[in-house]
C-alpha positions as CSV (number, residue, x, y, z in Angstrom):
1,M,25.1,2.4,3.5
2,Q,24.6,6.1,4.3
3,D,23.2,8.4,6.9
4,L,19.7,9.2,5.6
5,T,18.5,10.7,8.9
6,K,19.9,14.1,8.1
7,N,17.9,16.8,6.2
8,R,14.7,14.7,6.4
9,L,11.2,15.7,7.4
10,L,10.8,13.9,10.8
11,S,7.0,13.9,10.6
12,L,7.2,12.1,7.3
13,D,9.5,9.4,8.6
14,V,7.1,9.0,11.6
15,F,4.1,8.8,9.4
16,R,5.9,6.3,7.2
17,G,6.9,4.2,10.2
18,M,3.4,4.3,11.6
19,T,2.1,3.0,8.2
20,I,4.7,0.2,7.8
21,A,4.1,-0.9,11.4
22,G,0.4,-1.0,10.7
23,M,1.0,-3.0,7.5
24,I,3.0,-5.7,9.4
25,L,0.5,-5.8,12.2
26,V,-2.6,-6.5,9.9
27,N,-0.6,-8.9,7.7
28,N,0.5,-11.2,10.5
29,P,-2.2,-12.3,12.9
30,G,-1.6,-15.5,14.8
31,S,-4.6,-17.0,12.9
32,W,-6.7,-15.6,10.1
33,S,-9.7,-17.3,11.7
34,H,-9.3,-15.1,14.8
35,V,-8.9,-11.4,13.9
36,Y,-10.6,-8.4,15.4
37,P,-12.9,-6.7,12.8
38,P,-10.9,-3.4,12.7
39,L,-7.8,-5.4,11.7
40,R,-9.5,-6.9,8.7
41,H,-10.2,-5.3,5.3
42,A,-13.8,-4.4,4.5
43,E,-15.4,-7.4,2.8
44,W,-16.2,-5.3,-0.3
45,H,-17.8,-1.8,-0.1
46,G,-16.9,0.4,2.9
47,W,-13.7,0.6,4.9
48,T,-12.0,-0.3,8.1
49,P,-8.9,1.1,9.8
50,T,-6.9,-1.7,7.9
51,D,-8.0,-0.1,4.6
52,L,-6.0,3.0,5.5
53,V,-2.7,1.3,5.4
54,F,-2.0,0.8,1.7
55,P,-3.2,4.2,0.4
56,F,-1.3,5.8,3.2
57,F,1.9,4.1,1.9
58,L,1.2,5.2,-1.7
59,F,0.5,8.7,-0.5
60,I,3.8,8.8,1.3
61,V,5.5,7.6,-1.9
62,G,4.1,10.7,-3.5
63,V,5.2,13.0,-0.7
64,A,8.7,11.5,-0.8
65,M,8.9,12.1,-4.6
66,A,8.3,15.8,-3.9
67,Y,11.5,15.8,-1.9
68,S,13.6,13.6,-4.1
69,F,12.6,15.4,-7.3
70,G,11.9,18.8,-5.8
71,K,15.3,20.5,-6.2
72,F,15.9,20.0,-9.8
73,M,12.2,20.4,-10.7
74,E,12.3,23.9,-9.3
75,S,15.4,24.7,-11.3
76,G,13.8,23.3,-14.5
77,E,16.8,21.1,-15.1
78,K,16.6,17.3,-14.9
79,P,19.9,15.6,-13.9
80,K,21.3,13.1,-16.4
81,G,20.0,9.6,-15.9
82,V,16.9,10.6,-13.8
83,Y,14.6,8.5,-16.0
84,W,16.9,5.5,-15.8
85,K,16.9,5.8,-12.0
86,V,13.1,5.8,-12.0
87,V,13.0,2.7,-14.3
88,R,15.7,1.0,-12.2
89,R,13.9,1.6,-9.0
90,T,10.6,0.4,-10.6
91,L,12.2,-2.8,-11.8
92,I,13.8,-3.5,-8.4
93,I,10.6,-3.0,-6.4
94,F,8.5,-5.0,-8.9
95,G,11.1,-7.8,-8.9
96,L,11.1,-7.9,-5.1
97,G,7.4,-8.3,-5.2
98,L,7.7,-11.2,-7.6
99,F,10.3,-12.8,-5.4
100,L,7.9,-12.8,-2.4
101,Q,5.3,-14.5,-4.6
102,L,7.7,-17.3,-5.4
103,I,8.1,-18.2,-1.7
104,P,5.4,-20.7,-0.8
105,G,3.5,-20.7,2.5
106,W,2.2,-23.9,4.0
107,T,2.7,-26.7,1.6
108,P,0.5,-29.8,1.5
109,E,1.8,-33.3,0.8
110,G,2.7,-33.8,-2.8
111,Y,3.5,-30.1,-3.3
112,N,5.7,-29.3,-6.3
113,W,7.2,-25.8,-6.4
114,F,7.5,-25.7,-10.2
115,S,3.9,-26.6,-10.9
116,D,2.2,-25.3,-7.8
117,T,4.0,-22.0,-7.3
118,L,6.2,-21.0,-10.3
119,A,3.6,-21.9,-13.0
120,K,0.8,-20.1,-11.0
121,V,2.9,-17.2,-9.7
122,R,0.8,-14.1,-8.9
123,I,2.1,-11.3,-11.2
124,M,0.6,-8.3,-9.3
125,G,0.8,-7.6,-5.5
126,V,1.6,-4.9,-3.0
127,L,5.2,-4.1,-4.1
128,Q,4.3,-4.6,-7.8
129,R,1.5,-2.0,-7.4
130,I,3.9,0.4,-5.6
131,A,6.4,0.0,-8.5
132,V,3.9,0.6,-11.2
133,V,2.4,3.6,-9.4
134,Y,5.8,5.1,-8.7
135,L,6.8,4.8,-12.4
136,F,3.7,6.5,-13.8
137,A,3.4,9.1,-11.1
138,S,7.1,9.9,-11.6
139,L,6.6,10.4,-15.4
140,I,3.7,12.7,-14.7
141,V,5.4,14.9,-12.1
142,L,8.7,15.1,-14.1
143,N,7.0,16.3,-17.3
144,F,4.1,18.4,-16.2
145,K,3.5,21.5,-14.1
146,P,1.4,21.3,-10.9
147,R,-1.8,22.4,-12.6
148,A,-1.4,19.7,-15.2
149,Q,-0.6,17.2,-12.5
150,V,-4.0,18.0,-10.9
151,F,-5.7,17.5,-14.3
152,W,-3.9,14.2,-14.7
153,G,-5.2,13.0,-11.3
154,I,-8.7,14.1,-12.1
155,G,-8.5,12.5,-15.5
156,L,-7.3,9.2,-14.2
157,L,-10.1,9.0,-11.7
158,A,-12.8,10.2,-14.1
159,G,-11.5,7.8,-16.9
160,Y,-11.5,4.9,-14.5
161,W,-15.0,5.8,-13.3
162,L,-16.4,6.0,-16.8
163,M,-14.7,2.7,-17.8
164,M,-16.1,0.8,-14.8
165,K,-19.6,2.3,-15.3
166,L,-19.9,2.2,-19.1
167,V,-17.8,-0.6,-20.6
168,P,-20.0,-3.8,-20.9
169,V,-18.7,-7.0,-19.3
170,P,-19.7,-10.3,-20.9
171,V,-20.5,-13.1,-18.5
172,M,-21.4,-16.7,-19.1
173,Q,-24.1,-17.8,-16.6
174,D,-25.4,-21.3,-16.8
175,S,-24.3,-21.5,-20.4
176,V,-26.2,-18.3,-21.2
177,A,-24.2,-15.2,-22.4
178,N,-25.2,-12.1,-20.5
179,T,-23.8,-8.6,-20.5
180,F,-23.5,-6.4,-17.5
181,V,-22.9,-2.6,-17.7
182,G,-21.8,-0.7,-14.6
183,S,-21.7,-3.7,-12.3
184,L,-19.6,-3.2,-9.2
185,D,-20.4,-6.6,-7.8
186,K,-17.5,-8.5,-6.2
187,E,-18.0,-11.4,-8.7
188,I,-18.7,-9.3,-11.8
189,N,-17.0,-6.1,-12.6
190,L,-14.8,-4.7,-15.4
191,A,-11.6,-4.8,-13.3
192,A,-12.0,-8.5,-12.6
193,Y,-12.8,-9.1,-16.3
194,V,-9.6,-7.4,-17.4
195,D,-7.5,-9.3,-14.8
196,T,-9.0,-12.5,-16.0
197,K,-8.2,-11.8,-19.7
198,I,-4.7,-10.7,-19.1
199,L,-3.5,-12.4,-15.9
200,H,-5.6,-15.6,-15.8
201,G,-4.0,-18.2,-13.6
202,H,-1.7,-15.5,-12.1
203,T,-4.0,-13.6,-9.8
204,W,-4.7,-13.7,-6.1
205,K,-7.7,-15.9,-6.4
206,V,-9.9,-17.6,-9.0
207,G,-13.6,-16.6,-8.7
208,H,-16.8,-18.2,-9.9
209,Y,-17.0,-15.9,-13.0
210,F,-13.7,-14.0,-13.1
211,D,-10.3,-14.1,-11.3
212,Y,-10.0,-11.7,-8.4
213,D,-6.9,-9.6,-7.5
214,P,-7.1,-6.6,-5.1
215,E,-3.9,-5.2,-6.8
216,G,-5.0,-5.9,-10.3
217,I,-4.2,-4.1,-13.6
218,L,-7.2,-1.7,-14.1
219,S,-7.5,-0.7,-10.4
220,T,-3.9,0.4,-10.5
221,I,-4.9,3.4,-12.7
222,P,-6.7,5.3,-9.9
223,A,-3.9,4.3,-7.4
224,I,-1.6,6.6,-9.4
225,G,-4.0,9.4,-8.3
226,T,-3.2,8.5,-4.6
227,A,0.5,9.1,-5.2
228,L,-0.2,12.3,-7.1
229,I,-2.2,13.6,-4.1
230,G,0.8,12.8,-2.0
231,F,3.2,14.6,-4.4
232,L,1.1,17.7,-4.3
233,S,1.0,17.5,-0.5
234,G,4.8,17.2,-0.4
235,R,5.1,20.1,-2.8
236,W,3.0,22.2,-0.4
237,L,5.2,21.2,2.5
238,R,8.3,22.3,0.5
239,Q,7.1,25.7,-0.4
240,G,8.5,27.2,2.9
241,K,5.2,28.9,3.9
242,P,4.8,29.8,7.6
243,E,4.3,26.6,9.7
244,Y,0.7,27.3,10.8
245,Q,-0.3,28.2,7.2
246,T,1.3,24.9,6.0
247,V,-0.5,22.7,8.6
248,S,-3.8,24.6,8.1
249,G,-3.6,24.0,4.4
250,L,-2.9,20.3,4.9
251,F,-5.8,20.0,7.3
252,F,-8.2,21.9,5.2
253,A,-7.4,19.8,2.1
254,G,-7.8,16.7,4.2
255,V,-11.2,17.6,5.5
256,S,-12.2,18.5,1.9
257,G,-11.1,15.1,0.7
258,L,-13.2,13.4,3.4
259,L,-16.3,15.4,2.3
260,I,-15.8,15.0,-1.4
261,G,-15.0,11.3,-1.0
262,S,-18.2,10.8,1.0
263,I,-20.2,12.5,-1.6
264,L,-18.7,10.4,-4.4
265,D,-19.4,7.3,-2.4
266,I,-23.0,7.7,-3.4
267,G,-22.2,7.1,-7.1
268,F,-19.2,4.8,-6.7
269,P,-18.8,3.3,-3.3
270,I,-15.6,3.5,-1.3
271,N,-13.9,0.2,-2.1
272,K,-10.3,-0.8,-1.6
273,P,-10.2,-3.8,-4.0
274,L,-11.6,-1.7,-6.8
275,W,-9.5,1.4,-5.6
276,S,-12.6,3.4,-6.4
277,P,-12.3,7.2,-7.0
278,S,-14.2,7.8,-3.8
279,Y,-11.7,5.6,-2.0
280,V,-8.8,7.6,-3.5
281,I,-10.1,10.9,-2.5
282,F,-11.5,9.8,0.9
283,M,-8.2,8.1,1.9
284,G,-6.2,11.0,0.5
285,G,-8.1,13.2,2.9
286,M,-7.4,10.8,5.8
287,A,-3.7,10.8,4.9
288,L,-3.6,14.6,4.7
289,I,-5.1,14.8,8.2
290,F,-2.7,12.3,9.6
291,L,0.3,14.1,8.0
292,A,-1.0,17.4,9.3
293,M,-1.3,16.1,12.8
294,C,2.2,14.6,12.6
295,Y,3.6,17.8,11.2
296,Y,1.9,19.9,13.9
297,V,2.9,17.7,16.9
298,I,6.5,16.8,15.7
299,D,7.8,19.6,13.5
300,I,5.9,22.6,15.0
301,K,5.5,21.7,18.7
302,Q,8.7,19.6,18.7
303,H,7.1,16.8,20.8
304,T,9.6,14.1,19.5
305,A,10.4,12.0,22.5
306,W,8.0,9.3,21.5
307,T,8.9,9.1,17.8
308,K,12.1,7.0,17.8
309,P,10.5,3.6,17.3
310,L,8.5,4.9,14.4
311,V,11.5,6.6,12.9
312,I,13.4,3.4,13.1
313,F,10.6,1.7,11.0
314,G,10.2,4.7,8.7
315,V,13.8,5.1,7.4
316,N,14.0,1.5,6.1
317,P,10.5,0.7,4.9
318,I,11.1,-1.5,1.8
319,A,13.8,-3.5,3.6
320,L,11.6,-4.0,6.6
321,Y,8.6,-5.1,4.5
322,M,10.8,-7.6,2.6
323,L,12.3,-9.1,5.7
324,A,9.0,-9.3,7.6
325,E,7.1,-10.8,4.6
326,T,9.9,-13.3,3.8
327,A,10.2,-14.4,7.4
328,S,6.4,-14.8,7.6
329,R,6.4,-17.1,4.6
330,L,9.3,-19.1,6.0
331,L,7.6,-19.5,9.4
332,S,4.6,-20.9,7.6
333,L,6.7,-23.2,5.4
334,I,8.7,-24.8,8.3
335,K,6.7,-27.7,9.6
336,I,6.6,-29.0,13.2
337,S,4.6,-32.2,13.5
338,S,1.2,-31.4,11.9
339,T,1.5,-27.6,12.0
340,S,3.8,-24.8,10.9
341,L,6.4,-23.1,13.0
342,Q,4.2,-20.0,13.0
343,G,1.2,-22.1,14.1
344,W,3.3,-23.7,16.9
345,I,4.5,-20.3,18.2
346,Y,1.0,-18.9,18.1
347,H,-0.7,-21.9,19.9
348,N,2.1,-22.5,22.5
349,L,3.2,-19.0,23.3
350,F,0.0,-17.0,22.9
351,V,-3.2,-19.1,22.8
352,S,-2.2,-21.0,25.9
353,W,-2.7,-17.9,28.1
354,L,-4.5,-15.3,26.0
355,G,-7.1,-17.4,24.1
356,E,-7.4,-17.6,20.4
357,L,-8.6,-14.1,19.5
358,N,-6.4,-12.1,21.9
359,G,-3.6,-14.6,21.2
360,S,-3.9,-13.8,17.5
361,L,-3.5,-10.1,18.3
362,G,-0.7,-10.8,20.7
363,Y,1.2,-12.7,18.1
364,A,0.8,-9.8,15.6
365,I,2.0,-7.3,18.2
366,F,4.9,-9.6,19.1
367,Y,5.9,-9.8,15.4
368,V,5.9,-6.0,15.1
369,L,8.0,-5.6,18.2
370,F,10.4,-8.3,17.0
371,W,11.1,-6.4,13.8
372,L,11.4,-3.2,15.7
373,G,14.3,-4.8,17.6
374,V,15.9,-6.0,14.3
375,M,15.5,-2.6,12.6
376,A,16.8,-0.9,15.8
377,I,20.1,-2.7,15.1
378,F,20.1,-1.4,11.5
379,Y,19.4,2.1,12.8
380,K,22.1,2.0,15.4
381,R,24.7,0.9,12.9
382,K,23.4,3.5,10.4
383,V,22.4,0.9,7.9
384,F,19.8,2.4,5.6
385,I,19.0,0.4,2.5
386,K,18.1,2.8,-0.4
387,I,16.7,1.4,-3.6
């Protein structure tokens, strides 16, 4: 335990808190059958507000790296053991993600944990992607100058684009072998083919032709670019330029990202499950604009009275995510009559007076507020869990 609230960029903590609160909100509706469209991911191409959440978190990981690595990178001297710390943190975060996958949700009669969960455990996931992205982004920023980091980001996006567009994908359709080149269809694409070949039986869902995983192997490559955009943004914040020059630079880069991402959408549509290059740049632009607004309002104008709840979320993000996700799974696992404890709470405390759709949203908001109360206790007692 340590006091991590000192010498921190308040706007970054608020932005992080806003992002993790949004993640908990969209991941925990009362019923997945009753969710307002903005709180769902886009079905395939395109985006909704929900599709902002994960890239924002990876962007923030990059910004935070600029602060955690910044001092010794500027001096040109890497402290002893820095690579071990990066690997250690990667393994811990990846392991936490696997732990969540091993907790079942609602279990039908005859369920066997060893055969139904352990043998089919999903290898990738949200925390696993964060871990892998953090590892490779760290290696890039620790070993290359800013200009080379930009080239790395461009190269990762361009290389992924070329692979997705040029590498043939063999498909068996009605016992006939066909080959698709450049397909970005939800059922048939190179990313799904790679996941099927490497992770078959350990993905999010089995499809008609290939397995499907929105945090799969190949689509993690461009996700590294999202963290690099965050790192370069954090480096800009650390340069000590005049405040209005700093916020103007962030805003200009953000608008440029929106424009470039929209143009690239023509050739490779904005798509979260594929983490398309257009998605990386467009959402990077969105994140830059959000960070610029937070920086302007909080750090320049000093309007901070409203920030405490978000700071409480923002200083303990991984702990909060783990606790909220674990509790969510346990609520689904505990049975009351013919439903789960989560379903009982939803129907009896929310549907009864709000209806199914508003009750589903009400449950999600309640779940966020409940964890705000829990994390407020952590914050008051100065319990900050650092991985």
